[in-house]
SEVO-625131 format. One record per residue (C-alpha): z, x, y; residue in one letter; residue number from 0; chain. Coordinates in pm, 1 decimal. Layout:
<rs>
+----------+----------+----------+------+-----+-------+
!       zz !       xx !       yy ! rest !  nr ! kette !
+----------+----------+----------+------+-----+-------+
!        Z !        X !        Y !    a ! NUM !     A !
...
+----------+----------+----------+------+-----+-------+
</rs>
This chain:
<rs>
+----------+----------+----------+------+-----+-------+
!       zz !       xx !       yy ! rest !  nr ! kette !
+----------+----------+----------+------+-----+-------+
!  -8709.4 !   3003.6 !   1218.4 !    m !   0 !     A !
!  -8664.7 !   3044.6 !    843.0 !    k !   1 !     A !
!  -8466.5 !   2719.7 !    833.2 !    m !   2 !     A !
!  -8746.9 !   2538.8 !   1016.5 !    q !   3 !     A !
!  -9004.2 !   2666.4 !    768.0 !    k !   4 !     A !
!  -8782.1 !   2564.3 !    477.7 !    l !   5 !     A !
!  -8741.3 !   2211.3 !    613.5 !    l !   6 !     A !
!  -9114.7 !   2179.7 !    676.8 !    v !   7 !     A !
!  -9185.6 !   2289.7 !    318.1 !    v !   8 !     A !
!  -8925.7 !   2044.7 !    183.4 !    l !   9 !     A !
!  -9073.2 !   1767.9 !    394.6 !    g !  10 !     A !
!  -9425.2 !   1835.1 !    268.2 !    v !  11 !     A !
!  -9304.1 !   1848.8 !    -92.3 !    l !  12 !     A !
!  -9115.0 !   1521.8 !    -49.1 !    a !  13 !     A !
!  -9423.4 !   1355.0 !     99.5 !    m !  14 !     A !
!  -9628.4 !   1472.1 !   -196.2 !    a !  15 !     A !
!  -9377.6 !   1329.7 !   -442.2 !    v !  16 !     A !
!  -9266.9 !   1011.7 !   -261.9 !    v !  17 !     A !
!  -9489.3 !    808.1 !    -27.9 !    p !  18 !     A !
!  -9316.3 !    738.3 !    304.2 !    a !  19 !     A !
!  -9348.7 !    360.9 !    262.2 !    s !  20 !     A !
!  -9187.2 !    321.9 !    -79.0 !    a !  21 !     A !
!  -9212.4 !    412.8 !   -443.6 !    m !  22 !     A !
!  -9414.9 !    177.5 !   -659.2 !    l !  23 !     A !
!  -9306.0 !    131.7 !  -1017.1 !    h !  24 !     A !
!  -9509.5 !    -66.1 !  -1262.4 !    e !  25 !     A !
!  -9324.9 !   -297.4 !  -1498.0 !    v !  26 !     A !
!  -9516.7 !   -412.3 !  -1802.4 !    t !  27 !     A !
!  -9514.3 !   -789.5 !  -1837.4 !    t !  28 !     A !
!  -9414.7 !   -825.1 !  -2200.5 !    t !  29 !     A !
!  -9121.6 !   -978.5 !  -2382.2 !    a !  30 !     A !
!  -8919.4 !   -671.1 !  -2286.5 !    g !  31 !     A !
!  -8862.5 !   -625.5 !  -1913.4 !    p !  32 !     A !
!  -8978.8 !   -980.8 !  -1834.0 !    l !  33 !     A !
!  -8854.1 !  -1262.0 !  -2057.0 !    s !  34 !     A !
!  -8738.7 !  -1622.1 !  -2056.9 !    g !  35 !     A !
!  -8378.9 !  -1713.1 !  -1971.8 !    i !  36 !     A !
!  -8164.4 !  -2018.7 !  -1911.3 !    g !  37 !     A !
!  -8309.8 !  -2345.1 !  -2035.5 !    n !  38 !     A !
!  -8626.2 !  -2153.1 !  -2117.2 !    d !  39 !     A !
!  -8460.7 !  -1900.4 !  -2345.3 !    s !  40 !     A !
!  -8721.4 !  -1958.4 !  -2615.8 !    t !  41 !     A !
!  -9012.8 !  -1920.0 !  -2374.8 !    t !  42 !     A !
!  -9295.8 !  -1735.0 !  -2545.8 !    p !  43 !     A !
!  -9531.8 !  -1512.1 !  -2353.9 !    f !  44 !     A !
!  -9880.2 !  -1580.8 !  -2483.1 !    d !  45 !     A !
! -10088.6 !  -1267.4 !  -2427.6 !    a !  46 !     A !
! -10449.8 !  -1294.9 !  -2319.9 !    y !  47 !     A !
! -10709.0 !  -1049.3 !  -2191.9 !    s !  48 !     A !
! -10625.7 !  -1163.0 !  -1835.6 !    w !  49 !     A !
! -10246.4 !  -1134.6 !  -1863.1 !    g !  50 !     A !
!  -9974.7 !  -1370.2 !  -1982.8 !    y !  51 !     A !
!  -9888.3 !  -1738.8 !  -1985.3 !    a !  52 !     A !
!  -9525.7 !  -1853.7 !  -1963.3 !    a !  53 !     A !
!  -9403.9 !  -2206.9 !  -2027.3 !    y !  54 !     A !
!  -9121.8 !  -2436.8 !  -1918.6 !    d !  55 !     A !
!  -9006.9 !  -2499.0 !  -2275.0 !    m !  56 !     A !
!  -8697.1 !  -2685.7 !  -2158.7 !    g !  57 !     A !
!  -8907.2 !  -2922.5 !  -1943.9 !    a !  58 !     A !
!  -8644.1 !  -2895.7 !  -1670.1 !    d !  59 !     A !
!  -8896.7 !  -2872.6 !  -1387.4 !    g !  60 !     A !
!  -8879.8 !  -2499.5 !  -1326.7 !    d !  61 !     A !
!  -8947.1 !  -2181.9 !  -1518.6 !    l !  62 !     A !
!  -8675.8 !  -1916.0 !  -1533.3 !    d !  63 !     A !
!  -8779.6 !  -1558.4 !  -1599.7 !    l !  64 !     A !
!  -8557.7 !  -1252.4 !  -1636.8 !    l !  65 !     A !
!  -8677.5 !   -920.4 !  -1495.5 !    l !  66 !     A !
!  -8484.2 !   -634.2 !  -1655.1 !    d !  67 !     A !
!  -8552.5 !   -301.7 !  -1480.5 !    l !  68 !     A !
!  -8369.2 !   -104.2 !  -1748.9 !    g !  69 !     A !
!  -8128.5 !     46.7 !  -1494.8 !    s !  70 !     A !
!  -8001.6 !    -25.1 !  -1144.5 !    v !  71 !     A !
!  -8273.6 !     29.8 !   -883.8 !    k !  72 !     A !
!  -8276.5 !    -41.8 !   -510.3 !    n !  73 !     A !
!  -8562.7 !   -291.1 !   -479.8 !    i !  74 !     A !
!  -8749.0 !   -390.2 !   -162.7 !    d !  75 !     A !
!  -9027.9 !   -609.3 !   -304.1 !    k !  76 !     A !
!  -9130.8 !   -774.4 !   -628.6 !    i !  77 !     A !
!  -9504.7 !   -815.3 !   -674.9 !    l !  78 !     A !
!  -9665.6 !  -1051.5 !   -924.9 !    m !  79 !     A !
! -10032.9 !  -1069.0 !  -1002.6 !    q !  80 !     A !
! -10242.1 !  -1382.3 !  -1059.2 !    n !  81 !     A !
! -10434.2 !  -1393.9 !  -1385.6 !    r !  82 !     A !
! -10717.3 !  -1145.2 !  -1365.4 !    t !  83 !     A !
! -11026.8 !  -1324.1 !  -1499.1 !    d !  84 !     A !
! -11085.0 !  -1639.6 !  -1293.8 !    v !  85 !     A !
! -10913.4 !  -1826.2 !  -1010.6 !    s !  86 !     A !
! -10654.9 !  -2055.3 !  -1161.9 !    s !  87 !     A !
! -10432.1 !  -2344.9 !  -1059.8 !    n !  88 !     A !
! -10176.3 !  -2201.2 !  -1300.4 !    g !  89 !     A !
! -10097.6 !  -1921.3 !  -1056.1 !    s !  90 !     A !
!  -9741.5 !  -1932.1 !   -921.1 !    f !  91 !     A !
!  -9673.4 !  -2057.6 !   -568.1 !    v !  92 !     A !
!  -9307.9 !  -2110.4 !   -481.5 !    n !  93 !     A !
!  -9042.0 !  -1866.6 !   -604.4 !    l !  94 !     A !
!  -8667.1 !  -1831.7 !   -588.7 !    v !  95 !     A !
!  -8545.4 !  -1484.5 !   -687.4 !    i !  96 !     A !
!  -8177.2 !  -1418.5 !   -748.7 !    s !  97 !     A !
!  -7974.7 !  -1120.6 !   -864.7 !    v !  98 !     A !
!  -7690.7 !  -1118.3 !  -1113.4 !    a !  99 !     A !
!  -7327.6 !  -1025.6 !  -1056.9 !    d ! 100 !     A !
!  -7325.8 !   -760.7 !  -1327.1 !    e ! 101 !     A !
!  -6958.9 !   -670.3 !  -1265.9 !    a ! 102 !     A !
!  -6838.6 !  -1024.1 !  -1343.8 !    a ! 103 !     A !
!  -6618.2 !  -1072.5 !  -1647.6 !    a ! 104 !     A !
!  -6815.3 !  -1176.1 !  -1953.9 !    g ! 105 !     A !
!  -7149.6 !  -1096.7 !  -1789.3 !    f ! 106 !     A !
!  -7454.2 !  -1177.5 !  -1997.7 !    s ! 107 !     A !
!  -7804.5 !  -1122.1 !  -1856.8 !    p ! 108 !     A !
!  -7936.2 !  -1432.8 !  -2031.1 !    t ! 109 !     A !
!  -7676.7 !  -1664.1 !  -1871.8 !    n ! 110 !     A !
!  -7826.1 !  -1800.0 !  -1547.5 !    i ! 111 !     A !
!  -7483.6 !  -1893.5 !  -1410.4 !    s ! 112 !     A !
!  -7436.5 !  -1523.9 !  -1321.1 !    f ! 113 !     A !
!  -7746.1 !  -1519.6 !  -1097.6 !    y ! 114 !     A !
!  -7581.4 !  -1654.6 !   -784.7 !    n ! 115 !     A !
!  -7713.2 !  -1434.7 !   -502.3 !    t ! 116 !     A !
!  -8053.1 !  -1549.0 !   -373.4 !    v ! 117 !     A !
!  -8267.8 !  -1263.3 !   -238.3 !    v ! 118 !     A !
!  -8595.4 !  -1457.0 !   -193.1 !    f ! 119 !     A !
!  -8669.1 !  -1827.5 !   -151.6 !    n ! 120 !     A !
!  -9018.7 !  -1893.6 !    -28.0 !    s ! 121 !     A !
!  -9388.7 !  -1898.2 !   -106.2 !    y ! 122 !     A !
!  -9536.8 !  -1580.1 !   -247.1 !    a ! 123 !     A !
!  -9777.5 !  -1412.3 !     -6.4 !    a ! 124 !     A !
! -10065.7 !  -1440.9 !     29.6 !    p ! 125 !     A !
! -10080.6 !  -1808.9 !    -76.7 !    p ! 126 !     A !
! -10389.5 !  -1791.8 !   -295.7 !    s ! 127 !     A !
! -10487.4 !  -1850.8 !   -657.3 !    a ! 128 !     A !
! -10763.2 !  -1587.2 !   -645.0 !    d ! 129 !     A !
! -10801.0 !  -1399.1 !   -970.1 !    a ! 130 !     A !
! -10618.9 !  -1066.7 !   -991.1 !    g ! 131 !     A !
! -10458.6 !  -1103.9 !   -648.4 !    l ! 132 !     A !
! -10128.4 !   -918.1 !   -607.8 !    w ! 133 !     A !
!  -9876.1 !  -1140.2 !   -431.7 !    r ! 134 !     A !
!  -9541.6 !  -1021.9 !   -303.9 !    e ! 135 !     A !
!  -9189.3 !  -1147.7 !   -263.9 !    a ! 136 !     A !
!  -9031.0 !   -942.0 !     15.4 !    d ! 137 !     A !
!  -8674.7 !   -967.6 !   -109.4 !    i ! 138 !     A !
!  -8345.2 !   -876.7 !     52.4 !    t ! 139 !     A !
!  -8298.7 !   -514.1 !    -56.2 !    n ! 140 !     A !
!  -8095.5 !   -524.1 !   -375.7 !    s ! 141 !     A !
!  -7956.5 !   -240.9 !   -586.3 !    a ! 142 !     A !
!  -7956.7 !   -429.9 !   -916.2 !    k ! 143 !     A !
!  -8090.2 !   -418.1 !  -1269.3 !    r ! 144 !     A !
!  -8139.4 !   -787.3 !  -1347.0 !    y ! 145 !     A !
!  -8344.0 !  -1033.1 !  -1140.4 !    f ! 146 !     A !
!  -8395.9 !  -1400.9 !  -1210.5 !    q ! 147 !     A !
!  -8740.6 !  -1520.8 !  -1105.6 !    i ! 148 !     A !
!  -8742.4 !  -1899.8 !  -1088.7 !    r ! 149 !     A !
!  -9092.4 !  -2040.8 !  -1053.3 !    i ! 150 !     A !
!  -9070.1 !  -2383.5 !   -894.8 !    l ! 151 !     A !
!  -9436.3 !  -2455.8 !   -843.5 !    d ! 152 !     A !
!  -9792.0 !  -2356.9 !   -930.2 !    t ! 153 !     A !
! -10115.5 !  -2483.2 !   -778.9 !    w ! 154 !     A !
! -10099.0 !  -2759.8 !  -1038.0 !    w ! 155 !     A !
!  -9774.9 !  -2884.9 !   -882.3 !    g ! 156 !     A !
!  -9579.8 !  -2800.3 !  -1196.9 !    t ! 157 !     A !
!  -9434.5 !  -2468.2 !  -1313.7 !    p ! 158 !     A !
!  -9571.3 !  -2494.5 !  -1665.7 !    s ! 159 !     A !
!  -9764.8 !  -2302.5 !  -1763.9 !    p ! 160 !     A !
!  -9749.9 !  -2014.3 !  -1517.3 !    t ! 161 !     A !
! -10021.8 !  -1752.1 !  -1546.1 !    f ! 162 !     A !
!  -9922.7 !  -1393.4 !  -1465.9 !    i ! 163 !     A !
! -10142.0 !  -1085.8 !  -1476.5 !    g ! 164 !     A !
!  -9868.5 !   -825.5 !  -1428.6 !    d ! 165 !     A !
!  -9551.0 !   -743.5 !  -1236.6 !    v ! 166 !     A !
!  -9461.8 !   -447.1 !  -1014.3 !    k ! 167 !     A !
!  -9162.2 !   -355.7 !   -802.5 !    i ! 168 !     A !
!  -9138.0 !   -156.9 !   -481.2 !    t ! 169 !     A !
!  -8829.4 !     60.6 !   -472.6 !    e ! 170 !     A !
!  -8657.5 !    167.4 !   -150.9 !    v ! 171 !     A !
!  -8673.7 !    548.3 !   -111.8 !    p ! 172 !     A !
!  -8340.4 !    728.8 !   -117.4 !    e ! 173 !     A !
!  -8192.6 !    803.6 !    229.6 !    p ! 174 !     A !
!  -8187.7 !   1177.6 !    156.6 !    a ! 175 !     A !
!  -8559.6 !   1173.7 !     80.3 !    t ! 176 !     A !
!  -8636.0 !    983.8 !    400.5 !    m ! 177 !     A !
!  -8417.4 !   1226.0 !    599.5 !    c ! 178 !     A !
!  -8609.5 !   1525.6 !    464.3 !    i ! 179 !     A !
!  -8937.9 !   1350.4 !    542.3 !    l ! 180 !     A !
!  -8824.6 !   1281.6 !    896.7 !    g ! 181 !     A !
!  -8695.9 !   1632.4 !    961.5 !    l ! 182 !     A !
!  -9005.3 !   1789.6 !    813.3 !    g ! 183 !     A !
!  -9230.1 !   1568.6 !   1025.1 !    g ! 184 !     A !
!  -9038.5 !   1639.7 !   1346.7 !    l ! 185 !     A !
!  -9041.2 !   2014.3 !   1289.2 !    l ! 186 !     A !
!  -9411.8 !   2007.8 !   1208.8 !    a ! 187 !     A !
!  -9476.3 !   1825.4 !   1538.2 !    i ! 188 !     A !
!  -9253.4 !   2070.5 !   1731.0 !    r ! 189 !     A !
!  -9427.9 !   2367.4 !   1574.2 !    r ! 190 !     A !
!  -9768.5 !   2226.2 !   1668.1 !    r ! 191 !     A !
!  -9657.9 !   2180.5 !   2032.6 !    k ! 192 !     A !
!  -9523.8 !   2538.8 !   2059.4 !    t ! 193 !     A !
!  -9834.2 !   2688.0 !   1896.4 !    a ! 194 !     A !
+----------+----------+----------+------+-----+-------+
</rs>
């Protein structure tokens, strides 16, 4: 009985700390975590009240961005926000997101040749240029630090410039946390039935 109470308490505490769906971490869209790579290595981020504008400086037909999470995290989704003031044709449409082979010899996060595992290749959902709308890329779960976000298209039909309000990631909860949540929930249900 004491063990059941302990597990219920642990389950409740875990639910209070970590939502059952996932943990949401906000990543500030500045020239730190998100920056230009590849042919766009000199890409400036122009800051505005509504967010940021990024440019295809290399004029190679796509815009390569590097998302640096600071440490390895197990990611389920990457969310990007349209500019927040007015609807805009500069909002991104089609994305390819890849992760880097960080264990490769000579690895450099700014060398796009290391980003060879595609985890998302589609249109960001929902497909809308509405101001401030959060749009998600439901990626293949990836325990990585570096992500290459290649913007192939905006509503203008060109990737430059791309207007971004902000970026967030959804991290996969640890298995141990989910196990505690599950056990706590089951024991709470069992206790309710026996009461």
